[in-house]
C-alpha distance (Angstrom), angle and dihedral (degrees) to the residues before:
residue distance angle dihedral
M1 . . .
A2 3.72 . .
E3 3.80 120.1 .
P4 3.86 113.9 -105.4
V5 3.80 90.9 -129.1
E6 3.81 121.8 35.9
L7 3.73 127.9 -171.6
E8 3.82 126.1 -149.8
S9 3.77 121.6 179.9
I10 3.85 126.6 -166.0
N11 3.84 122.8 169.3
G12 3.78 95.8 -21.0
I13 3.80 97.7 -45.3
T14 3.79 116.9 107.5
R15 3.70 120.8 -157.8
L16 3.84 112.9 -150.5
I17 3.78 107.3 -158.2
L18 3.81 121.1 -162.1
N19 3.75 99.4 -140.8
R20 3.77 112.6 -166.0
P21 3.90 96.9 97.8
K22 3.86 96.9 160.3
L23 3.74 87.6 58.4
F24 3.84 96.2 41.6
N25 3.84 87.7 -106.8
A26 3.75 91.5 -70.2
F27 3.80 114.2 179.9
D28 3.90 120.7 -104.8
A29 3.80 126.6 169.6
E30 3.83 93.3 -90.4
M31 3.65 95.5 49.5
V32 3.83 96.1 49.3
T33 3.70 92.4 44.9
L34 3.78 91.2 53.4
L35 3.71 90.7 44.1
A36 3.79 95.2 50.9
D37 3.83 92.2 44.6
G38 3.81 93.2 43.5
L39 3.84 93.3 52.2
A40 3.78 91.9 49.1
E41 3.90 90.1 51.2
L42 3.85 90.0 48.6
A43 3.83 91.1 50.5
A44 3.77 89.7 56.4
D45 3.86 96.5 43.8
F46 3.70 111.0 99.4
E47 3.78 92.3 -161.2
V48 3.81 90.7 63.2
K49 3.86 113.7 86.7
G50 3.82 98.0 172.3
V51 3.79 144.6 -1.4
V52 3.73 131.8 -133.6
I53 3.78 117.5 -165.7
T54 3.81 117.3 -161.1
G55 3.75 141.4 149.9
Q56 3.75 132.0 -112.5
G57 3.83 115.4 -121.6
A58 3.73 128.1 -4.1
A59 3.84 98.2 -18.4
F60 3.79 142.0 52.3
S61 3.84 88.5 -151.5
A62 3.78 136.1 -43.5
G63 3.90 90.6 -149.2
G64 3.77 121.7 -120.5
D65 3.77 121.8 13.0
L66 3.83 104.1 -118.3
R67 3.83 90.6 -172.4
W68 3.70 90.2 54.8
L69 3.82 91.0 48.9
A70 3.86 90.7 52.8
G71 3.82 95.1 46.8
S72 3.73 100.6 37.4
G73 3.89 94.2 102.8
K74 3.76 91.0 -118.6
T75 3.73 127.7 91.7
P76 3.83 110.9 -83.8
G77 3.77 90.6 -112.8
A78 3.95 92.8 50.6
A79 3.81 91.0 45.3
F80 3.89 92.5 48.2
H81 3.86 90.3 47.3
G82 3.74 92.1 54.3
L83 3.84 93.9 43.1
A84 3.82 92.1 47.3
A85 3.88 91.9 50.8
K86 3.75 92.2 54.6
Y87 3.82 92.4 41.5
H88 3.86 90.1 52.7
Q89 3.69 88.6 51.3
A90 3.81 90.8 55.1
V91 3.76 91.0 50.1
L92 3.85 90.2 49.5
E93 3.83 89.3 52.1
I94 3.84 88.6 53.8
R95 3.84 91.5 49.9
R96 3.81 92.5 45.7
M97 3.85 94.0 45.2
P98 3.80 106.4 124.4
K99 3.89 87.5 -152.9
P100 3.90 128.2 65.0
V101 3.80 114.2 -85.8
V102 3.78 118.6 -158.3
A103 3.80 126.6 -166.9
A104 3.72 109.6 -144.4
I105 3.85 99.3 -158.4
N106 3.82 106.3 -157.2
G107 3.81 99.7 169.5
L108 3.78 137.1 -32.1
A109 3.83 117.7 13.4
A110 3.72 109.0 -180.0
G111 3.77 138.0 162.7
G112 3.77 108.6 -21.9
G113 3.74 90.2 5.0
F114 3.80 91.6 59.0
S115 3.78 90.6 46.0
M116 3.76 90.4 49.5
A117 3.78 89.7 53.9
L118 3.79 91.6 50.1
A119 3.83 89.3 52.7
C120 3.85 90.3 61.6
D121 3.80 120.8 91.3
F122 3.74 92.9 -122.4
R123 3.88 137.1 17.5
V124 3.78 128.9 -158.2
M125 3.71 120.1 -178.5
E126 3.84 141.2 -164.3
A127 3.73 110.7 -115.9
S128 3.78 87.5 -115.7
A129 3.83 95.7 50.8
T130 3.76 120.4 122.3
L131 3.82 128.5 -147.6
R132 3.80 118.7 -159.7
Q133 3.79 127.3 171.9
G134 3.84 108.0 -145.1
Y135 3.80 99.8 -147.2
T136 3.90 96.7 48.5
S137 3.75 91.2 42.2
N138 3.78 87.9 59.5
G139 3.82 95.4 44.8
L140 3.81 93.6 -105.4
């Protein structure tokens, strides 16, 4: 089984790839933990000069994985609280990164995926990419 977050480094630039393409790279606990920990490691790595975050397949990220929340074995509120805590740590790692972080938006970026892209220093998008904020899309 493929890792939910993959790293590729070329000439000091590390590409961090969200790799759950069948689920539009939706965040579950494993993915956000790997993401937060990976970003912290990249920040401390003197060989890394910049980071590009992108998604595998048709989406950058659809945000939180609601199916994971429902099937986590915890109450939805408790599961969401834990997921959000690690997700926010990942966003803080992006903001604290002493190197440029680029979001390469290759498709849908919705909810938490859109917010993560906004946390990056720069964003580049395919012409067909879509941005959708979760709360406003639901009338909140």
